[in-house]
Structure formats: C-alpha cells, structure tokens
C-alpha positions in Angstrom: 12.9 39.0 -82.5 11.7 35.5 -80.7 15.1 34.6 -79.5 15.6 37.8 -77.7 12.1 37.1 -76.0 12.6 33.2 -75.6 15.4 34.3 -73.3 13.1 36.7 -71.2 10.2 34.4 -70.5 11.6 33.3 -67.5 12.2 36.8 -66.1 8.5 37.1 -67.0 7.5 34.5 -65.3 9.4 35.5 -62.2 7.8 38.8 -62.5 4.5 37.2 -62.4 4.8 34.7 -59.5 3.0 36.8 -57.0 -0.2 36.2 -58.7 -1.0 39.9 -59.2 -2.4 41.8 -62.4 0.8 43.7 -63.9 1.0 46.3 -66.7 2.7 45.5 -69.8 4.8 48.7 -69.6 6.3 47.7 -65.9 7.2 44.0 -67.8 8.5 45.8 -70.7 10.9 47.7 -68.0 12.2 44.9 -66.1 12.9 42.8 -69.0 14.5 45.1 -71.0 12.4 44.6 -74.1 10.2 47.1 -76.1 6.4 47.0 -75.4 5.5 45.7 -78.4 7.8 42.7 -78.2 6.5 42.0 -74.8 2.5 42.5 -75.8 3.4 39.8 -78.8 4.9 37.1 -76.3 1.8 37.7 -73.6 -0.9 37.3 -76.3 1.2 34.2 -77.2 1.2 33.2 -73.7 -2.3 33.9 -73.2 -3.3 31.7 -76.2 -1.6 28.7 -74.7 -3.3 29.5 -71.0 -0.1 30.4 -69.6 -1.4 33.9 -68.3 -4.4 35.8 -68.1 -4.1 38.9 -70.5 -6.4 42.0 -71.5 -6.5 45.4 -71.4 -2.6 45.9 -71.3 -2.3 44.1 -67.8 -1.1 40.2 -67.6 -1.1 38.1 -64.3 0.3 34.3 -64.4 -2.4 31.4 -64.8 -2.7 29.6 -61.3 -2.1 26.0 -62.6 0.8 27.5 -64.5 2.4 28.7 -61.4 1.5 25.4 -59.7 3.4 23.7 -63.0 6.6 25.9 -62.4 7.1 25.6 -58.8 6.8 22.0 -59.2 9.2 22.2 -61.8 12.0 23.9 -59.8 11.8 21.5 -57.1 
C-alpha cells in the first residue's frame, strides 16, 4: 500500500500548492487512490507538519510549500 501512495505524494503536493483547503474526496479522485489510503497518507503528512489536516480537509503548510518551491528551482 505505501508503494502506491509513495508514488502519489508529489501529485498530492501539486494539488495543495494553491494554499487552499481541499477535501479528501477531491484528492482521492485526482490521484486515483481509495479514500482510506489518502486519509492515512494525509494523517502521516500532518504528523510531520507537511500539511494541516482535520475534518476531512487538508491544505499544505506554508513553510513546506516554500521548501518545495526552493527544491524545484
């Protein structure tokens, strides 16, 4: 299971780059993974402060976004 989600983490970050709140259902549809798998990944990402997650919604942490943008340059 982690192999599948591991390949989709970049896609999740791309969805979240707009700094807006997104529903887990939306992310699940866009990355083509089951909702429970996406929820588990988002919870783990929240533990590491990569995202803010709660009540079925998620958005990227601003510092994480800055780091991602810096590593793309």
